[in-house]
N, C-alpha and C positions, 0 to 999 in steps of 0.2 A: 483730952479731946482735941486740943489744938495740934498736939503731936501726931495724932492719927490722921488728921486732915492734911497735915504737911506731908506725911508719908504717902498718902494717895496721890497728891499732886505730883510728887517726885516720880512715882511709878508711871503715871500717865505721860509725864514729860519724857521719861526714858523710852517708853513705847513709841511715842511719836518720833523721837529722835532716831530710834532704831529702824523705823519703817519709813523714814523720810525719803530714802532712795526709791522704795516701791511706790510711794505716793506720787513722787515726781514722775516716775515712769508711766503710771496710769494716767496722770494728768496730761503728760506729753502726748501719749497715744490718743487720748480723748480729743485734745485740741487739734491734733493732726487729722483725726478722723472726721470731726465735725466742723473744723474751721473752714474748709473749702467745700461746704455742702452744695453751694451754688454751681460748682463745677462737676458734681457727681453725675455720671452718665449711665454706667452699667453696674448693676447689682446682681449677684447670683442668688437665685431663689429656687431651692429644690433642684439644683444642678443645671438650671437654664438661666440665661442672661435676660434681664428685663431692662429695656431702655427707658430712662426717665430724663425729663428736662425740668429741673427745679430752679426756681429763682434763688437769688442770694440770701433771701430770708429763710430758705429751707421749706417753703410752703409749696405743695403741688397744685395749688388752685390756678396759678397763672398758666401753667402748661396745659391744664384741662381746658381752660378757656381758648387757648390757641388751637387745641385739637377740635373743639366745637366749631371755631371759625373756619378751620380747614374743611370740616364736614359741610358747613353751610354754604360756603362760597360756590362749589360746583352746582348745587341745587338752585341757588339764586341766579347764576349765570344761565342755567338751563331754562329757568322761567323767563328770562329776558329773551332768549332765542324763540321760545314758544310764542311769546307776545308778538315778536317781530313777524313770525310766520303767519300768525292770525291776522294781524293788521295788513300785511302784504297781500293776503288772500282776498280780503275785502276790497283792497285797493285795485287789485286786478279785475275783480268782478265789476267794480264801478267804472274802470277804464273800458272794459268790454261793453258795458251799457252805453257809455258815451260814444263809442265807435258806431254802434248800431243806430243810435239816434241821429248822429251827425251825418251818416251815410244816407239815411232815409230823408232827412231834411235837405241834403244837397241834391238828391234826385228830384225832390218836389220843387226845389228852387229852380233847378235847370229846366224842368218841364213847364212851369208856369211863368217864370220871369227870367229870361236870359240876361237881363240888364243888371241883376244883382250880383255882379261878379265878385265884389269885395266880400259880401256875405258868404258866397259860395266858397271862396278861397279860405275864409276864416273857418268854416266847417271842416274843410279838408285838412287844414293844419291841425285843428283840434283832434281829428281822428288819427292823424299821424303821430302826434305827441302822446296820445293815449296808447297807441301800439308800442311806442318806444318805452313807455312806462311799464307795460306788461313784460317786455323783453328784459328790461333792467331788473325788475323784481324777481323774475325767474333766475336770472344770473346771480343775484345777491342771495337768494335762497339756497342755491347750490353752494355758494361760498360759506353760508352758515353751517350747512351739514358737513362740509369738508374742513371746517375750522380755518378758513382763509379770510384775512382782513381786506385784501385788495378789492374783491368784488363789492364788499359793503362800502368801502371808501369811494369807489367809482360810482356806485348807485346813489349815494347821498348827494354827491356833486351834481350828477345828471338830473336827479329829481328836483333839486332846488331850481336849476335852470329851466326845466320843463314847467314847473309851477309858475314861475314868473312869466313865461311865454303864454301859458294858458290864461293867466289872470289878465294879461294885456289884451288878448284876443276876445275873451269873454266880455271885457268892458267896452270894446270898440266895435267888433264885427258881428257879434251874436245878436245884440239888441236890435229890434226892428223899429226903425224910425218912421216918422210921418212921410218922409220922402220915399222910403221903401214901400209903404202902403199905397201911395199914389202910383208908383211905378207898377206895382202888382195889379192894381185895378185897371190900368191901361192895358197891360198885357192880357188880362182876362177878356177885356172887350175885343181886342184884336183876335184873340183865339176864338171867341164866340162867332165873329164874322167869318172866319175861315171854316168853322164847323157848319155854318149856314150855307157855305159854298160847297159842302160835301167833301171837305178835306178829311180823309179817313183818319189820320192821326188825331186831329182835333175833335172829330166826331166821337171817337173812342174816349178821348180825354174828358169831354163834357158828359158823356154817358156815365163814366165812372165817378166824376165829381158830383153830379146831381144825385146819383144813387147813394153814394157814401155820406154826403152831407145833408141829404133830404132837402134839396133846394131846386130851383128851376129858373133858368135864365141868368143873365148877368145881374140885373137889379130886381127883376120880378118876372113872372110868367108872361107878362105883356110883351116882353122882348120877342116872343115867338109869334106875335100877332101880325098878320098881313095888313098893311095900311089901307089896302084896297077893299078889305072886307069890313062891313059895318061893325060898330063897337059892341053891339049886343051879342055877336057871335063869340064863342070862346076862342082863345088863342090856339094855334096848331102846335101844341106841345108834343115832344117826343115821348115815347113810353118810359124813358129814364126819369121823367118828372113825376111818374105815377108811383104810388106805394106798392102796386102789384108787379112792378118790374122785376124780371128774373134775368140777371146778367148771363146766366148759363144758356139761355135760349136766344134764338135769333129774334131781332125786333120785328121781322116780317111775320113770324109766327105769333106774335103778341099784338097784332093789329087790332083785333076785337077788343082786347083789354084797353088799348090806347084810346079807341073811339069812345068806349064806355066811360073811361076816366075823364076824357075831354068833355063829353056831354054832361056828366054829373059835376064837373068842376071840382074833382077831388084831388087834383094834382097839388104838388108842394107849393105853398103860397110865397115862400121867401126866396129872394134872389141869392146867388152864390157868392157874390163879391165880398160881402161882409163876413160870411162864414169862412171863406178861404183865408181872408186876412186874419180873422180870429184864430183859425187853426195854425197859421204861421206864427202868430204871436205866442200862442200857448206852447208851441214847439220850441220857440226861442227861449221862453222862460224855463222850460224843462231842461234844455241844453245848458242854460246858465246855472240852474240848481245842481245838476249833475257835475258840472265843471267845478263849482265851488266845493262840493263834497270831495271830489277827486283831489283838488289842491290841498285841502286839509289833511286827507289821508296820506298824500305824498310827503307833506311836512312831517307827519307823525312817523312815517317810515324812515325818513332821513334822520330824525332825532334818535329813534331806536337803533338804527344802524350805527350812528356815531357812538352811542353808549356801548354797543357790543364791540366796536373797534377798539375803544379805549380799554375795556376790560380784557380783550384778547391780548393787547400789548402788555398789560400788567401781568397777565398769566404767563405769557412767553418770557417776560423778564424774570419772573420768579422761578420758572423752570430752568432758565439759563444759570441763574445764581445757584440753584440747587445742584445742577450738574457740575458747576465749578467747584463747589464745596466737596462733592464726592471725589 
């Protein structure tokens, strides 16, 4: 039994010794084939070459992750651009709203009170900065669609400067102070006296004011009362103080309505000074609110533009490196 086992061992040893060269050859080929698996790039499958990028551990997981990242990056960058275009559109609409409000306020300020020059200048500057904001956003949107970073870089610098200017003006020139209210009250009194002297410009101004604000006189309808007439007679109010006033018709054609309104004392009981000052203050608060919203949107546009500029530079750098490797 021991002799037979010894004989089998010798046979196996001889076989291994005889095939040692073949085993070494197979082992060498295998090591050369799989030893540099991390550097394997092209494999022929069915007569066609398939490009693979495998890590040194031989696993294709890392290359698949890279491919997924390469697929995701353009879509993420596109989302950034869409976000910027959306925010810039809202910003342009807000800037346009600010232009309309400031222009109307400037005209009203010029009509009622020529002494509020600082407030008038502040409104004009706000309108100009809003117009510049619109032009810069249009310029930057063109840069986004044409994949240029310079318009976005210029836009973010200009918008930050404009936001600081608008914040300064909104804090100093827009708000209506007590001194402004007193000056406006004095201007209204002077304008009323000129209207009483049949100054056509001020007559039209007071007719429009009394009709739009549903008021009468500077402080009350008693401002139209003739001091020579007894107090129990109603004041000689114009037709614009009456609810039946039609601005499309001539006051002469509405004389019957005026007499009836005066006799029945159905004219507007409140004076115009407080209502005009309230309208100016409400407009100032509206301008301030729109300006604050515009400043916030401008800052958001600048931030989004900065992100797109940084990503564009990274993409350009990657494209240059890829071109150099080719």
